[in-house]
N, C-alpha and C positions, 0 to 999 in steps of 0.2 A: 741493450736496446739499440735498434738501428733507427736513425733518424731519417725519415722518408719524406718525400714531397708530395702534397696533393697535386695531382697532374695539372689541374687547371690554375693552381695559385702561382707556382713558380714563374711562368711566362708573364702573368699579370704583374706581379710585384717587380719583375725584372724591368718591365715596361714603365713601372711607376718611378723608377730610378732614372729613367731617361728623360732628357729635356723635351717637353710636350711642344708640338708645333704651335705657332703663334695663333692659328685659327681655333685652337682648342682652349686657349687660355681663358680663365675666368668666365667660363660659360655656364658654370653651375649656378642655379637659382637658390634662394632661401629654402623653398619647397624641396629641392633636391637634397639638401642637407638633412632636412627632416626625414624624408624618405630613406635616405642612406642610413641614418642612425636607427631607424626603425627596423630596417633589414638587418643590421647587426644585432640588435637586441633579440630579434627573432631567430637568428642563426640562419638567415637566408643569403648564404655566402655567394651563390651564383648571381643573385640579384645585385649584390653589392659590387661583385667583380664586374658586371656589366655597366654599372653606373660610374665606377671609379674613374674612367678617363675624362669625364666631365669636369673633374675638379682640378685637373692640371693647371698649374700656374696661379691658382687661387691662394689667398692669404692662409686659408685652412686646408691646403691640399693634402697635408700629411694625415688628416684624420680618417678618411675612408680607407686608405692604405693600412693605417694602424688598426682599425676596427677589424679589417679583413684578416690581417696577420695575427693579431692578438687573439682573435676569436678562434683561430685554428692552431694555436701555438703548440699544442701537443703533437701535432702531425707536421709541423713546419720544417722546412729545409733550412739548414744553417745559413746557406747562401742568401736566402730571402732575409732572414734576421739581420745578418751582417750588412746586406745592402741597405736596409732601411736605417739601421743604426750609423752607417756611414754617411748617408745623406742627411739625417736629423740626429746628430750625435748627442745633443743635450736638450733639455726640456722635459715636461711632465710626461709626454708620450714616450720618449727614449727611456726615461727612468722606469716606466710602467712595463714597457716591453722587455727591457733588460731584466727586471725583477722576475717577471713570469718566464722568460727564457732560461734564467739561472735555475729556477725550480724544475724545469723540465730536464735541463742538463744534470742537475744533482740527482733527480730521481733515476736518470738513465745511468749514472756513474760515468758520464762523459767528462772526465776530469780535465783533459787538456783544454777543451772548449771553455769549461767552467773557469779555469784558472786564468785564462786570457780575458774573460769578460768581467769577472767579479771586481777587480779593482776599479773599473769604471762606474760601478754602482755607488751612488752618493749616500743613500739611506738604506741600510741593511734592514731585514726583517728576521724574525726568529728562525723561520724555516731555512732561510739562506744561510744564516748563522750556522745552523746545524749541518747543512750540507758542506759549508766551508771547513768545519772541523772534520768531517768525513774525508774530504780532499786532502787537507793537511796531514792528517793520520796516515792516509794511504801513501804519501810521498815522504813520511818520516820527519816532518817538520818537528824539531825538539821543543819548540815553543807551544805547540798544540796541546800536549797533555796537561801541563799546568793551567792554561788558559780554560780548557774544557772543564778541568776539575773545579775551577773557581765558579764556573756557571753552575755546575752540578750542586755545589755547596749553597748556592743561593737559595735553593729550594723553590724556585719560581717555576710556574708552569712552562713547559717547553713542547714544541710539536714532535710528532713521531720520528722525523729524521734524526733527532738527537738520541733516540734509543740505541742504535748501533754504536754511536760515539761513546755513550756511558757504558755499554756493554763491554766495548773494547778496553776502556779505561780500567774496568773492574777485573777483566781477565789478565791484564798486564800488571795488576797491582798498583796502578796509579790512583785507584780509588779504593780505599780500605772498607772493611766492614763497618767500622766506626763512622766512616764518611757517609755510608749508605743510611745509617741510623739518623745522622744529622739531616740529611735530605728528607727522609721519611717523616721525621718529627715535623719539619717545617711545612711539608705538603699537608699533612693531616692537620696541623694547626690552622691552616688556610681552608680547610674543608675540601681539599682537592683528592677525593678518594680514588679516582681512576689513575691520576698521576702517581699517587702513593702505591697503588698496586704495581705499577710499572717499576718503581724504585724497589718494592718489596721483592721483586723477582730477582734482584741482584744480590740478595742475601744468600748465605748457605741454606739449603733446603730445610735443615732442622731448625734454624733460627727464624724462619719467616712467620709473619703474622698470618694466621689462616684467613684467606680472603672472605670466607663465610663469616668470620668474626668481625671483620671490618664492615661488612654489609649489615650485619645485625646491629652493630654499634651505631651505624649512621641512621639506620631506619628507626630503631626503638632503643635510644640509649638508656632509658630507666630500666626497661626489662633486661638489657644486657647486663647492666650493673647489679641488678638483683641476682642474676645467676652467678656473677663473677665472685660474689661473696664465698661461694662454696668451693672455689677453685684454688689450686696452688699455682700461681702465675709464673710463667717464664718471662723473658724479656718482651717477646711478642704479645703475650697476654697483658702484661702491664701497659704496654703502649696502646693496645686496643681499649683498655679501660680508661686511661687518661684521654683518649679521643672521645670516649663516650661521655665522660665528665664535661669536657669542653662543649660537646654537641648539646648536651642537656642544658648548660648554661646559656648557650646561644639562642635556645628557644625561649628565653626569658623565664627560665626555671632554675635560677642560680641558687635560691635557697635550698631547693630539692638537691641540686648537684652538690652543694656543700655538705648536706646531710650524708649523701651517698659517699662522698670522698672521706668524710670523717670515719665512715664505717669500714672503708677498704684501705685506709692509709697504712695500717700495719702491713698490709701485703705488698705495698708499693716500695717500702724500704727507702733507698736513696733517691728514688724518683718522686717521692712525695712533694718536695718543693716545686718541681717542674709542674706537677699536677695542679697545685695551688696557683701557680703563675697563669696557667691556661684558664682555670676557672676565673681568676681575677680579671684577665684581659676581656674575656666574653661578658662578664658582669659590667665591666667598665663601659663597653660598647653599647650595653643596654641600659646605661645610666643608673645602675643599681647603686644605691648609697652605701652598700657594704663592700664595694669593690676594694677600697683601700684596705680594708681589714683583711681581705683575702690575699692581696698583694703582700701584705706584712707576713702572712703565713708562708710565703714563698722564700722569705729570708733574703739572702744574698744570691740567689740563683740568678744568673745573667739573663737579662731580657733582651728581646730583639727591639729594633727601633719602633715597630708598630706597638709592641706591648708597653715599652716605656712612655711613648706618646700618649697612650690611653690612661697610664698611670697619672701622668701630668694632668690630663683633662679631668680625671676623677678627682684630683686634688684641688683643681681650680673650682669645681662645683662644690667642694667641701670647705672652701676658703682656707685651705691648709698650705700656706706659702712655703713652708719648709719642705713639705712633701712635693710641691711643684718644683722646687729647686733640685731636690734629690733625683727626681725623675727625668728632668732635663739633662742633668749631669750624667745620667746613664745612657744618654743617646750617643750614637757614633758621631765623631767630628763632622761628617757630612751632613747628617740630620740636624745637628745642633746649629749649624750655620744658616739654616732656613730662616727667613724673616719671622715666621710664626714663633719659633722657639727663642730667637733673639729677643723679641719683645716680651714674652712671657717670662723669660729669665730675668730680663731687666726688672720687670714688675716684682718678681719674687725677691731679687736682691734688695730693691727699695723697701719691700715690706718687712725684710729681715734685718734691716739696718745698714746695708751697704749701699748708701747713695751714690758714692763715687763709682763703684762698679756698674751700678745701673746707668749712670749717665754715659759711661764709656761705651755701652752697648747701644744706647738710644741714639746717640749723635750721629753715627753714619747711617742708621736705619731711617732717621728722620728726613734725610735727604731724598728718599724715594716717594714718588707720588702714588702710593699704594695704600692699601687698607691698613697694614701694620706701620707703614711709614708715617701716615698722618697721625695715627694714634701715638706714635713715638714722639712726633713733634708736639703734640698737645701735652703729653707727659712732661716734656721739657719746658713747656710754656712758651714755645716759639713756633706757633702754627704759621704757615706761609700761604696766604690766599693765592689761588691760581690766576695767572695773567691771561686775559683773553685777547690781547693784541700780540699774539705769538709770532713766530718767524713766518714770513710770507715768501715763498720761492718766486724768482723772477719768471717773466714771460718765457725767456729762453730756456730756463731750466724745466718749465712745465713742457715746452715743445720738445725738448730733448728726451724726456720721459715718454711722452705721447708717441714719439717716433719708435720706441723700442718694439721689436717684433712681438715680443711676448705680451706686451701691454696691448698692442693692436689686436693680437689674437684674442686676448681675453675680453676685450670690448666687443669685438664681433660676435663672439660666442654668447656673451650676455644679451646682445641685441637679438640673437636668434632664439634666445629662451633656453640655451644650453648652460644653465647655471652651474651645474657640477663641473663641467669642463672649463667653464670660465673661471671658476674659483681656483682650480688647479693651475691654470696658466698664469693667473694673477699672482698666486702665492709664489710660484717659480720665478716669475719676472722681477718681483720685488724683494726676493730673499736676501740679496747682498747689497741693496741700495743704502746709501749713506742717508743722513737725516734730511738734508735738503731735497734729495730725490724722493724720499719717502713722502714728504709733505707736498711735493709736486704730484706724486701718484694719488695722494689723498684727494687733492683738488680735482684731478682728472675723473676719479671715480665718483665724486659727488656730482660733478657736471653731468656724468653719464648716467645718473640716478642709480648707482649701485652703492647705497650708503654703507652696506656692511664692509665693503672693500675699502672704503674711504676711512672708516674707523679702525680697520685692521692696520692700514698703513700708517696712519697717525699715531697709533697706539705703541708703535715699535720704535719711535725715535728715542735716542738716549740723551742728547745734549740740547738740540734745538727742538722746541715743542710748539704746537698750536693746539691748544686745548678747545678751541672752538670746532676744530675738526674732530677731535676725539669725543667731544660731547655736544653734538649738533641739537637743534631744536626744531625739527620739522613738524608739520601738522599742528602748529602752536594754536591757532584759532579754534580747531576741533577739540584739542585738549583743554583749552581754556573753557570751552562750553561745558564739557562733561565733568571736569574736575570741580567746576563751581556747582553743577547740578548735584553731583554726589558727594560734595564737601570732602575732596581729597586734596592732598598736598601735591601740587603740580610737579615738584622735583622729584617726589617719590614715584609718581607715574611715570615720568621720563626715565627714571632709574630702571624700573621694571622693563619698560619697552626696549631700552638699550641692551639689557641683558638678555632678553627673551629673543630678539629678532634683529638687533642692530638696525632697526628701522626699515627692514626689508619687508615691504608688504606682502610679497608673494612667498614668504618664508613658510616652509613646512618641515616639521620635526619627524623623525623616525617613527614616533608614536602616533603621528596624525594631527598634532596641534598646528593651528593655522594662523598666519597673519602677524601683524604687529605685536599684539599681546599674547600670541600663541594660545589660542583657545581651542580646546577639543570640541568637535562638532556637537557631542553630547551635551557638554557644558553650555555651549552656545544655544542649543535648543531649550535648555532649562532657562537660561536668561531671557530668551525671547518670550517664553511663557510669563515670566515675572514681570516684564516691562511691556507686554502686549505688542510685541513687534511681529507684525504679520504683514504679508506672508514672509517667512524666513527660509532661506536655502543656504546650505553649507558653503556654496561657492561665494556667497556674499561676504564671507569673512575676509576675502582678499581686499575688499574695499576698506581703506583706512578709516573712514568716518563710521562705518558699521562696526568694524573690529574695536575701535576706540569706545565707542558708545557701549558695546557689550562688555568689553574688558574692564572698563572703569566701573560699571555697575557690579560686576562679579567682584572686583577688588573691594569695593565698598561692603558688600555682604560679608566678604572674608574678614575684613578688618572688624566689622560689627561682631562677628562670631568669636574671633579670638582675642579682640580687645587691645591689641598692641602692634604697632607697626613692624617690630622685628618678628613677631610671630606671624604676622601677615606675609612677609616676605618668604618665610619658611613655608608657610601654608600654600603660597601661590605655586611654589615648586613641588612640594611633596604631599599636599593635602592638609586641611585644617586639623583633622584628628591627630596625625603625627606631630604637627607643630605644637599642639597643646600637650601631647604626651611627653614631649621633650623638656618641658619645664621642670624646674625643681620643686621640692616640697616648699621652699621659701623662694622669694624673688632672686633673680640672678642679674648681675651686671650684663648688659646686652652683648658686650664683646665676649663674655664667658659663655652665654647662651650659644652665640654663633660658633664659637670655637668648639663646643662639645656636641654639636648636632652629629648624630651617628652616621648619616648618609654623607659620604664625601662630596657627591655632586651638590647636595643641598647646602652643605657647609660653605663650599666655594661660592655657590650662587648667592647666599645671603650676604657674604663679605663683599661680593662684587656689587650687588644692589646698593649697599650702603656707601661704598665709596663713590658710586655713580651719583647717589643722592646728595652726597657732600659736594661734589662739583657742580651739580645742577642747582643746588641751593645758592651757591655763589654766583652762578651765571644768571639765574632767573631773578633773584632778588637783589644782587649787589651788596648784600649784607654778609657779615661773617658767619660761617657755619662752623659747628663744632661736631665732629664725628662722634665723639663719646655721647654727646647729648642726643644726637640723632638716633643712635642705637638704643638709648634709653635703658629701661629696666624691664626684663622679662618677668611677668607676674608668676607668682606660685601657681602650682598645678590646681585647677578647678575641677573637682569631680563631676560637677553639674555643668558640663560643656554643652554649648548651643551649636558646636561645629557640626554636629550630625545632620543639621539641616542644609548643609552646603555640599554640593557634589565635589 
């Protein structure tokens, strides 16, 4: 590929790098920035090019030039890119432009330019990683094949530029046919059929799984398995059948999958234990009570971290602490070091009689102000209430941080309503700050009415903390009114709002949820009918008083429907029906219910809501809070659910 210049871009960007005359400095208005960004979003490059000189000397002068250059990056001239990066070598714009430029260079095979620029990229992404392997293989880097092979064996999804890397490894014998089967299995286990087909192509033609068989197994696994019984399977046929077994179990038809597996097990030979492990894993993720039984059928077949983690969760729900311990012991050392598994391993050790081993795990964990850290402290009987008179930065420290160019740009972007750009500038500017400066940044953000960035900064301190910045209490009069009206725990409502929006009244999710309590417009219209709120318009959800009034009513209805705070937290994120479906046949300890939620997003959400509630209970009442008590006990599954009445 020849990198060519857009005729009218090169002189413009060359001019952008020149020092602007004094008369042109800071002449851009707020409206000019809005118009310039709209032009960039619409691809109106000539309009943007004509406007760009107005921004010379302005605090945000780089943005119009960046929009122009990045928007035409596939046709850009290397001199333009190098000129911009020379003038603005660091920051979120440089990082974004460098990343997009490296992808252009990689696609073009321009390895000299790629090799020169790649070391300056701070955060790699998968596509650039693949191009980097292409470049390194092309110049014979001896470390590239083993590193690329390690990526291959991870079995993770990779972008298309890795295909020639993996093909080269296979052609050179760096990746064996056995390695290909390892990757193929891992991709099929994750349901990544397209990626699996790409790996399948690396097998010898006679050994490949017919793609039509994979498609049939994915689309209708029960029918595929019925036909499989009459076949004499080779390796590819067996793998397709195991994939179909897992696919059927993933559709919450584990009993049927087990019956099918029993029928075809003689044809699977030594692959039978692997098939049972896949069935058990899918059943565990669907909270099937027979999952442990099927894990047992897998015998000593080695489990991945994901499979072992769900075996541990299945054992937690079954109150089988020996199995919990065995499953956690099967994790890799890296996974076993996670706070989640350190805590549950400690609980399992204590339950099986090893109090000393349990305490050794709990003590370092108890020092963390996190969900499992607080639970660990409570297990040890040494809960430590948060201090609300935390470290306060000096006026000089605050002004030092306020003067940082990245902080100034972030605040200006937020003022203009460019929240996405402001967030990126803020994150970049604060990424390497020490605790004192992070807390100074938190104060600055709070004063600028950017509460999510204040919490973001305060949350990252390691030694010096200010929990009043981490857990602020804005809109308290409004919350007091509506929590009293709907008989809700104020700490719990604050916990929900902190997790939903970080108190950013203008917050919008990718799904369309709006405002402090992140209500979907459809849900808000339903609430408006219930409480006779007329007239209601969706834009009113940006008003804190309206959002809190509607959100607290909705939370009250959810709590009434599911009957328990921990279910209500899960329901607020994933819906009342799911929250109830995740209950066990008998009551579950709240922490076990939370840990065994099948959706990773909701599992994380519920834990964060309750650690938020623990902090807010302390702050709002001054009384000691107990996280395990707040979590409570999730009730047993109720077939006569009333959650169907809640959207």
